[in-house]
BAPAKOL-880100 format. One record per residue (C-alpha): residue number from 1; x, y, z. Coordinates in Angstrom, 3 decimals. Layout:
<resi=NUM&c1=X&c2=Y&c3=Z>
...
***
This chain:
<resi=1&c1=194.233&c2=-66.870&c3=8.232>
<resi=2&c1=194.787&c2=-70.546&c3=7.429>
<resi=3&c1=194.804&c2=-73.625&c3=9.595>
<resi=4&c1=198.428&c2=-74.340&c3=8.731>
<resi=5&c1=201.174&c2=-73.218&c3=11.106>
<resi=6&c1=204.155&c2=-71.598&c3=9.367>
<resi=7&c1=206.908&c2=-71.928&c3=11.956>
<resi=8&c1=209.655&c2=-69.751&c3=10.497>
<resi=9&c1=212.246&c2=-67.725&c3=12.389>
<resi=10&c1=210.228&c2=-64.493&c3=12.305>
<resi=11&c1=207.139&c2=-66.197&c3=13.693>
<resi=12&c1=209.098&c2=-67.857&c3=16.502>
<resi=13&c1=210.475&c2=-64.445&c3=17.476>
<resi=14&c1=206.941&c2=-63.054&c3=17.396>
<resi=15&c1=205.682&c2=-65.759&c3=19.763>
<resi=16&c1=208.599&c2=-65.177&c3=22.124>
<resi=17&c1=208.130&c2=-61.410&c3=22.120>
<resi=18&c1=204.385&c2=-61.640&c3=22.721>
<resi=19&c1=204.812&c2=-63.937&c3=25.722>
<resi=20&c1=207.618&c2=-61.803&c3=27.091>
<resi=21&c1=205.468&c2=-58.662&c3=26.777>
<resi=22&c1=202.816&c2=-60.297&c3=28.932>
<resi=23&c1=205.273&c2=-61.580&c3=31.554>
<resi=24&c1=207.070&c2=-58.244&c3=31.927>
<resi=25&c1=203.787&c2=-56.326&c3=31.880>
<resi=26&c1=202.501&c2=-58.427&c3=34.773>
<resi=27&c1=205.724&c2=-57.878&c3=36.729>
<resi=28&c1=205.323&c2=-54.127&c3=36.274>
<resi=29&c1=201.717&c2=-54.378&c3=37.439>
<resi=30&c1=202.932&c2=-55.960&c3=40.681>
<resi=31&c1=205.277&c2=-53.021&c3=41.238>
<resi=32&c1=202.518&c2=-50.496&c3=40.563>
<resi=33&c1=200.104&c2=-52.405&c3=42.785>
<resi=34&c1=202.560&c2=-52.449&c3=45.662>
<resi=35&c1=203.048&c2=-48.712&c3=45.147>
<resi=36&c1=199.227&c2=-48.365&c3=45.389>
<resi=37&c1=198.963&c2=-46.959&c3=41.890>
<resi=38&c1=196.776&c2=-49.914&c3=40.885>
<resi=39&c1=193.895&c2=-50.526&c3=43.254>
<resi=40&c1=191.312&c2=-53.253&c3=43.745>
<resi=41&c1=191.751&c2=-56.839&c3=42.583>
<resi=42&c1=194.651&c2=-57.934&c3=40.391>
<resi=43&c1=194.834&c2=-61.383&c3=38.782>
<resi=44&c1=198.123&c2=-62.176&c3=37.055>
<resi=45&c1=198.864&c2=-64.484&c3=34.127>
<resi=46&c1=202.444&c2=-65.650&c3=34.765>
<resi=47&c1=202.878&c2=-69.183&c3=33.424>
<resi=48&c1=199.812&c2=-69.126&c3=31.172>
<resi=49&c1=201.194&c2=-66.866&c3=28.420>
<resi=50&c1=201.380&c2=-69.658&c3=25.842>
<resi=51&c1=197.601&c2=-70.043&c3=25.879>
<resi=52&c1=196.757&c2=-66.419&c3=25.076>
<resi=53&c1=199.549&c2=-66.035&c3=22.534>
<resi=54&c1=199.017&c2=-69.403&c3=20.874>
<resi=55&c1=195.264&c2=-68.966&c3=20.484>
<resi=56&c1=195.265&c2=-65.326&c3=19.370>
<resi=57&c1=198.010&c2=-66.073&c3=16.835>
<resi=58&c1=195.488&c2=-68.327&c3=15.105>
<resi=59&c1=192.831&c2=-65.589&c3=14.978>
<resi=60&c1=192.283&c2=-62.877&c3=12.400>
<resi=61&c1=192.515&c2=-59.547&c3=14.279>
<resi=62&c1=190.531&c2=-57.844&c3=11.521>
<resi=63&c1=187.338&c2=-59.782&c3=12.218>
<resi=64&c1=187.615&c2=-62.280&c3=15.085>
<resi=65&c1=186.480&c2=-61.486&c3=18.627>
<resi=66&c1=187.823&c2=-62.403&c3=22.060>
<resi=67&c1=185.837&c2=-62.812&c3=25.273>
<resi=68&c1=187.994&c2=-63.260&c3=28.366>
<resi=69&c1=187.866&c2=-63.695&c3=32.128>
<resi=70&c1=189.069&c2=-61.380&c3=34.882>
<resi=71&c1=192.614&c2=-62.753&c3=34.335>
<resi=72&c1=192.675&c2=-61.091&c3=30.931>
<resi=73&c1=195.724&c2=-58.824&c3=30.613>
<resi=74&c1=197.448&c2=-61.506&c3=28.534>
<resi=75&c1=194.596&c2=-61.997&c3=26.100>
<resi=76&c1=194.174&c2=-58.231&c3=25.691>
<resi=77&c1=197.844&c2=-57.669&c3=24.894>
<resi=78&c1=198.019&c2=-60.677&c3=22.582>
<resi=79&c1=194.877&c2=-59.607&c3=20.694>
<resi=80&c1=196.304&c2=-56.166&c3=19.965>
<resi=81&c1=194.950&c2=-53.874&c3=22.663>
<resi=82&c1=197.710&c2=-51.243&c3=23.089>
<resi=83&c1=199.767&c2=-51.512&c3=26.263>
<resi=84&c1=199.389&c2=-47.776&c3=26.866>
<resi=85&c1=195.624&c2=-48.104&c3=26.861>
<resi=86&c1=195.689&c2=-51.101&c3=29.203>
<resi=87&c1=197.978&c2=-49.565&c3=31.786>
<resi=88&c1=196.159&c2=-46.246&c3=31.759>
<resi=89&c1=192.956&c2=-48.172&c3=32.405>
<resi=90&c1=194.487&c2=-50.018&c3=35.328>
<resi=91&c1=195.647&c2=-46.742&c3=36.843>
<resi=92&c1=192.127&c2=-45.387&c3=36.533>
<resi=93&c1=192.932&c2=-42.781&c3=33.895>
<resi=94&c1=190.596&c2=-41.369&c3=31.242>
<resi=95&c1=193.095&c2=-42.389&c3=28.553>
<resi=96&c1=192.428&c2=-46.042&c3=29.417>
<resi=97&c1=190.416&c2=-48.331&c3=27.160>
<resi=98&c1=187.361&c2=-47.871&c3=29.419>
<resi=99&c1=188.151&c2=-44.344&c3=30.605>
<resi=100&c1=189.494&c2=-45.793&c3=33.838>
<resi=101&c1=186.128&c2=-47.188&c3=34.840>
<resi=102&c1=186.850&c2=-50.858&c3=34.250>
<resi=103&c1=190.224&c2=-51.417&c3=35.833>
<resi=104&c1=192.103&c2=-54.700&c3=35.751>
<resi=105&c1=189.048&c2=-56.969&c3=35.680>
<resi=106&c1=186.953&c2=-55.213&c3=33.033>
<resi=107&c1=189.150&c2=-54.407&c3=30.051>
<resi=108&c1=187.239&c2=-53.755&c3=26.827>
<resi=109&c1=188.144&c2=-52.479&c3=23.377>
<resi=110&c1=185.349&c2=-52.458&c3=20.824>
<resi=111&c1=187.572&c2=-51.357&c3=17.942>
<resi=112&c1=189.685&c2=-54.503&c3=18.365>
<resi=113&c1=186.725&c2=-56.748&c3=19.188>
<resi=114&c1=188.037&c2=-57.444&c3=22.674>
<resi=115&c1=184.894&c2=-57.936&c3=24.773>
<resi=116&c1=186.103&c2=-58.279&c3=28.348>
<resi=117&c1=187.165&c2=-58.908&c3=31.064>
<resi=118&c1=184.298&c2=-60.441&c3=33.011>
<resi=119&c1=184.315&c2=-60.730&c3=36.808>
<resi=120&c1=181.629&c2=-63.417&c3=36.924>
<resi=121&c1=182.920&c2=-66.993&c3=36.713>
<resi=122&c1=181.576&c2=-68.361&c3=33.437>
<resi=123&c1=179.912&c2=-65.026&c3=32.688>
<resi=124&c1=181.651&c2=-64.652&c3=29.344>
<resi=125&c1=180.276&c2=-67.897&c3=27.916>
<resi=126&c1=176.762&c2=-66.697&c3=27.007>
<resi=127&c1=178.182&c2=-63.364&c3=25.848>
<resi=128&c1=180.415&c2=-65.235&c3=23.414>
<resi=129&c1=177.437&c2=-67.198&c3=22.138>
<resi=130&c1=175.531&c2=-63.963&c3=21.579>
<resi=131&c1=178.414&c2=-62.372&c3=19.705>
<resi=132&c1=178.802&c2=-65.487&c3=17.570>
<resi=133&c1=175.094&c2=-65.528&c3=16.794>
<resi=134&c1=175.285&c2=-61.917&c3=15.603>
<resi=135&c1=178.441&c2=-62.637&c3=13.605>
<resi=136&c1=176.819&c2=-65.593&c3=11.900>
<resi=137&c1=174.507&c2=-63.092&c3=10.217>
<resi=138&c1=176.529&c2=-59.887&c3=10.110>
<resi=139&c1=180.150&c2=-61.117&c3=9.801>
<resi=140&c1=180.149&c2=-64.495&c3=8.056>
<resi=141&c1=183.400&c2=-66.310&c3=8.720>
<resi=142&c1=184.209&c2=-64.465&c3=11.955>
<resi=143&c1=185.153&c2=-66.529&c3=15.021>
<resi=144&c1=184.657&c2=-65.678&c3=18.693>
<resi=145&c1=187.309&c2=-67.126&c3=21.011>
<resi=146&c1=185.924&c2=-67.499&c3=24.528>
<resi=147&c1=188.479&c2=-67.999&c3=27.318>
<resi=148&c1=187.428&c2=-69.392&c3=30.699>
<resi=149&c1=188.963&c2=-71.359&c3=33.546>
<resi=150&c1=188.172&c2=-74.919&c3=34.554>
<resi=151&c1=186.227&c2=-73.527&c3=37.513>
<resi=152&c1=183.578&c2=-72.321&c3=35.050>
<resi=153&c1=182.642&c2=-75.863&c3=34.026>
<resi=154&c1=180.800&c2=-76.260&c3=37.324>
<resi=155&c1=178.425&c2=-73.456&c3=36.374>
<resi=156&c1=175.103&c2=-74.185&c3=34.724>
<resi=157&c1=175.764&c2=-71.547&c3=32.092>
<resi=158&c1=178.723&c2=-73.606&c3=30.827>
<resi=159&c1=176.432&c2=-76.481&c3=29.879>
<resi=160&c1=173.664&c2=-74.214&c3=28.594>
<resi=161&c1=176.068&c2=-72.343&c3=26.312>
<resi=162&c1=177.764&c2=-75.431&c3=24.883>
<resi=163&c1=174.380&c2=-76.992&c3=24.203>
<resi=164&c1=173.013&c2=-73.902&c3=22.446>
<resi=165&c1=176.222&c2=-73.289&c3=20.510>
<resi=166&c1=176.091&c2=-76.782&c3=19.060>
<resi=167&c1=172.349&c2=-76.678&c3=18.387>
<resi=168&c1=172.745&c2=-73.449&c3=16.412>
<resi=169&c1=176.216&c2=-74.245&c3=15.009>
<resi=170&c1=177.615&c2=-71.006&c3=16.374>
<resi=171&c1=181.154&c2=-69.966&c3=15.364>
<resi=172&c1=182.692&c2=-70.146&c3=18.850>
<resi=173&c1=186.073&c2=-71.473&c3=19.895>
<resi=174&c1=185.739&c2=-72.409&c3=23.569>
<resi=175&c1=189.161&c2=-72.223&c3=25.260>
<resi=176&c1=189.375&c2=-73.730&c3=28.738>
<resi=177&c1=192.487&c2=-72.505&c3=30.555>
<resi=178&c1=192.817&c2=-75.385&c3=32.980>
<resi=179&c1=195.310&c2=-74.216&c3=35.624>
<resi=180&c1=194.266&c2=-77.036&c3=37.990>
<resi=181&c1=192.989&c2=-74.917&c3=40.883>
<resi=182&c1=190.292&c2=-72.458&c3=39.773>
<resi=183&c1=190.380&c2=-70.027&c3=42.704>
<resi=184&c1=191.925&c2=-72.442&c3=45.167>
<resi=185&c1=190.262&c2=-75.857&c3=44.990>
<resi=186&c1=192.254&c2=-78.728&c3=43.423>
<resi=187&c1=190.564&c2=-79.888&c3=40.235>
<resi=188&c1=190.237&c2=-83.479&c3=41.454>
<resi=189&c1=188.311&c2=-82.249&c3=44.508>
<resi=190&c1=185.804&c2=-80.395&c3=42.342>
<resi=191&c1=185.326&c2=-82.567&c3=39.241>
<resi=192&c1=184.957&c2=-86.321&c3=38.808>
<resi=193&c1=186.149&c2=-85.990&c3=35.197>
<resi=194&c1=189.368&c2=-83.979&c3=35.278>
<resi=195&c1=189.968&c2=-84.165&c3=31.510>
<resi=196&c1=187.747&c2=-81.186&c3=30.843>
<resi=197&c1=187.737&c2=-81.595&c3=27.059>
<resi=198&c1=185.754&c2=-84.817&c3=27.426>
<resi=199&c1=182.792&c2=-82.869&c3=28.792>
<resi=200&c1=182.272&c2=-81.427&c3=25.317>
<resi=201&c1=181.310&c2=-84.898&c3=24.069>
<resi=202&c1=177.975&c2=-84.611&c3=25.894>
<resi=203&c1=177.077&c2=-81.862&c3=23.413>
<resi=204&c1=178.746&c2=-83.491&c3=20.382>
<resi=205&c1=181.379&c2=-80.743&c3=20.141>
<resi=206&c1=184.666&c2=-81.420&c3=18.409>
<resi=207&c1=187.274&c2=-81.178&c3=21.161>
<resi=208&c1=190.986&c2=-81.487&c3=21.874>
<resi=209&c1=193.365&c2=-81.217&c3=24.811>
<resi=210&c1=196.731&c2=-79.486&c3=24.401>
<resi=211&c1=199.819&c2=-78.759&c3=26.506>
<resi=212&c1=199.174&c2=-75.168&c3=27.540>
<resi=213&c1=202.831&c2=-74.641&c3=28.454>
<resi=214&c1=203.929&c2=-75.128&c3=24.823>
<resi=215&c1=203.053&c2=-72.099&c3=22.680>
<resi=216&c1=203.746&c2=-73.887&c3=19.398>
<resi=217&c1=201.475&c2=-76.786&c3=20.364>
<resi=218&c1=198.761&c2=-74.358&c3=21.431>
<resi=219&c1=198.913&c2=-72.385&c3=18.191>
<resi=220&c1=198.860&c2=-75.551&c3=16.091>
<resi=221&c1=195.811&c2=-76.842&c3=17.973>
<resi=222&c1=194.132&c2=-73.435&c3=17.826>
<resi=223&c1=194.624&c2=-73.232&c3=14.058>
<resi=224&c1=192.977&c2=-76.607&c3=13.616>
<resi=225&c1=190.134&c2=-75.470&c3=15.863>
<resi=226&c1=189.668&c2=-72.108&c3=14.131>
<resi=227&c1=189.631&c2=-73.773&c3=10.721>
<resi=228&c1=186.897&c2=-76.106&c3=11.977>
<resi=229&c1=184.797&c2=-73.225&c3=13.367>
<resi=230&c1=185.321&c2=-70.937&c3=10.371>
<resi=231&c1=184.141&c2=-73.652&c3=8.010>
<resi=232&c1=180.654&c2=-73.315&c3=9.463>
<resi=233&c1=180.255&c2=-76.790&c3=10.958>
<resi=234&c1=179.922&c2=-75.544&c3=14.519>
<resi=235&c1=181.908&c2=-74.733&c3=17.670>
<resi=236&c1=185.123&c2=-76.311&c3=18.921>
<resi=237&c1=186.313&c2=-76.996&c3=22.480>
<resi=238&c1=190.016&c2=-76.646&c3=23.300>
<resi=239&c1=191.361&c2=-77.488&c3=26.747>
<resi=240&c1=194.814&c2=-76.060&c3=27.491>
<resi=241&c1=196.494&c2=-77.673&c3=30.503>
<resi=242&c1=198.456&c2=-74.863&c3=32.073>
<resi=243&c1=199.655&c2=-73.557&c3=35.448>
<resi=244&c1=199.811&c2=-70.137&c3=37.044>
<resi=245&c1=203.051&c2=-69.367&c3=38.840>
<resi=246&c1=201.594&c2=-66.546&c3=40.923>
<resi=247&c1=198.712&c2=-66.612&c3=43.372>
<resi=248&c1=195.087&c2=-66.485&c3=42.251>
<resi=249&c1=195.068&c2=-62.792&c3=43.146>
<resi=250&c1=197.179&c2=-60.404&c3=45.172>
<resi=251&c1=195.172&c2=-61.352&c3=48.285>
<resi=252&c1=195.635&c2=-65.123&c3=47.942>
<resi=253&c1=197.759&c2=-66.914&c3=50.579>
<resi=254&c1=197.999&c2=-70.076&c3=48.397>
<resi=255&c1=197.310&c2=-72.405&c3=51.320>
<resi=256&c1=196.009&c2=-74.979&c3=48.819>
<resi=257&c1=199.394&c2=-75.720&c3=47.197>
<resi=258&c1=203.015&c2=-75.995&c3=48.272>
<resi=259&c1=205.963&c2=-73.893&c3=47.216>
<resi=260&c1=207.677&c2=-77.084&c3=46.060>
<resi=261&c1=204.809&c2=-77.770&c3=43.672>
<resi=262&c1=205.069&c2=-74.321&c3=42.134>
<resi=263&c1=208.830&c2=-74.632&c3=41.774>
<resi=264&c1=208.345&c2=-78.048&c3=40.204>
<resi=265&c1=206.396&c2=-76.414&c3=37.366>
<resi=266&c1=209.023&c2=-73.716&c3=36.712>
<resi=267&c1=211.108&c2=-75.876&c3=34.307>
<resi=268&c1=208.026&c2=-75.926&c3=32.059>
<resi=269&c1=207.899&c2=-72.133&c3=31.887>
<resi=270&c1=206.536&c2=-71.530&c3=28.347>
<resi=271&c1=208.828&c2=-68.561&c3=27.709>
<resi=272&c1=211.993&c2=-70.331&c3=28.785>
<resi=273&c1=211.033&c2=-73.491&c3=26.917>
<resi=274&c1=210.661&c2=-71.575&c3=23.660>
<resi=275&c1=213.803&c2=-69.508&c3=24.238>
<resi=276&c1=215.881&c2=-72.612&c3=25.000>
<resi=277&c1=214.546&c2=-74.467&c3=21.969>
<resi=278&c1=215.255&c2=-71.520&c3=19.668>
<resi=279&c1=218.778&c2=-71.114&c3=21.041>
<resi=280&c1=219.528&c2=-74.832&c3=20.740>
<resi=281&c1=218.266&c2=-74.892&c3=17.141>
<resi=282&c1=219.939&c2=-71.716&c3=15.950>
<resi=283&c1=216.676&c2=-69.789&c3=15.687>
<resi=284&c1=217.728&c2=-66.894&c3=17.913>
<resi=285&c1=221.107&c2=-65.305&c3=18.583>
<resi=286&c1=222.033&c2=-63.579&c3=21.856>
<resi=287&c1=221.961&c2=-60.163&c3=20.171>
<resi=288&c1=218.484&c2=-60.853&c3=18.758>
<resi=289&c1=217.221&c2=-61.899&c3=22.163>
<resi=290&c1=218.754&c2=-58.796&c3=23.730>
<resi=291&c1=217.058&c2=-56.611&c3=21.120>
<resi=292&c1=213.665&c2=-58.203&c3=21.811>
<resi=293&c1=214.138&c2=-57.818&c3=25.561>
<resi=294&c1=215.137&c2=-54.166&c3=25.156>
<resi=295&c1=212.160&c2=-53.418&c3=22.910>
<resi=296&c1=209.762&c2=-54.950&c3=25.444>
<resi=297&c1=211.290&c2=-52.985&c3=28.314>
<resi=298&c1=211.056&c2=-49.784&c3=26.270>
<resi=299&c1=207.400&c2=-50.449&c3=25.482>
<resi=300&c1=206.639&c2=-50.986&c3=29.169>
<resi=301&c1=208.494&c2=-47.843&c3=30.211>
<resi=302&c1=206.567&c2=-45.872&c3=27.598>
<resi=303&c1=203.243&c2=-47.320&c3=28.809>
<resi=304&c1=204.036&c2=-46.473&c3=32.434>
<resi=305&c1=204.985&c2=-42.896&c3=31.534>
<resi=306&c1=201.818&c2=-42.538&c3=29.454>
<resi=307&c1=199.577&c2=-43.923&c3=32.195>
<resi=308&c1=201.143&c2=-41.899&c3=34.994>
<resi=309&c1=200.784&c2=-38.710&c3=32.946>
<resi=310&c1=197.128&c2=-39.470&c3=32.247>
<resi=311&c1=194.168&c2=-37.642&c3=33.714>
<resi=312&c1=191.561&c2=-38.715&c3=36.219>
<resi=313&c1=187.870&c2=-38.446&c3=35.425>
<resi=314&c1=186.528&c2=-35.060&c3=36.571>
<resi=315&c1=184.195&c2=-35.417&c3=39.543>
<resi=316&c1=181.483&c2=-33.669&c3=37.542>
<resi=317&c1=181.569&c2=-36.525&c3=34.985>
<resi=318&c1=181.265&c2=-39.433&c3=37.410>
<resi=319&c1=177.607&c2=-39.997&c3=36.547>
<resi=320&c1=178.352&c2=-40.306&c3=32.821>
<resi=321&c1=177.629&c2=-43.754&c3=31.387>
<resi=322&c1=175.785&c2=-44.724&c3=34.584>
<resi=323&c1=172.115&c2=-45.633&c3=34.335>
<resi=324&c1=170.497&c2=-44.603&c3=37.579>
<resi=325&c1=166.913&c2=-45.012&c3=38.633>
<resi=326&c1=165.889&c2=-42.032&c3=40.697>
<resi=327&c1=163.339&c2=-42.948&c3=43.335>
<resi=328&c1=161.111&c2=-40.114&c3=44.510>
<resi=329&c1=159.781&c2=-40.840&c3=47.959>
<resi=330&c1=156.264&c2=-39.619&c3=48.503>
<resi=331&c1=155.490&c2=-37.487&c3=51.481>
<resi=332&c1=153.545&c2=-39.782&c3=53.851>
<resi=333&c1=151.484&c2=-36.782&c3=54.927>
***
């Protein structure tokens, strides 16, 4: 992979298709959740697709790793985790990437170097540093992309990890998905410095802010960042200013923002922006768009059929992979 962005027709179609896959996948997850086929928490990525697709397009899937948050369906799909495997996991089936034990918040695929899914805010940051430290010795040239939200910058582990990564020149690309609200607190009410990328200066990290609603801008910035990291000079901090169109989770009433605000962001929808630009510049014809849409719908239908036909873990196997400490209580007599 090189730091230069080759923006030809085929690549534009790829970016569009990848974002569309994520958007339609999330819509299907809502349907399955409402039908009680997906249980537990569900955090959707609508509006933020350009970040996952732009960043992962700059990575080398053969060697680079991804560490994500609990809002990670988009990163998993963009980094090559099969949709069948993801949906089976979310339905709790053995055919899922974690045998149905991880669910929506804990997706993992070792073969594709996709290391979570992490339910702890900021919890992926030190894991990314550890992976990068190992790669520095075992996989020279490999990059670990660590995604996290702006809410994580209030955690001590954020500062500890950035400091250590720069001290040891670890090959980490820190990607802050700044959607302005974390769980539900406006950024300006939580941080004095709302330009998150500037925080990296305290640790002498190279840093940049990018429009997270523009997939081409994100990929271009990510390629510059990856080239910097891969050269061995140390980590890079990329802040993507983005916005989620859906609630924080399926249980969120969104009392912290107005419907008008959400609607005001809709014209910046990253998928529609790219589609409109391609159409206006002769980079996609209606029949090509229809073919992409049909292929995405077919992939989703196939994934749903695969997941629904999957098998549940046998009750006898529920203790597999679980480390349990058995306490033997002494007889007081």
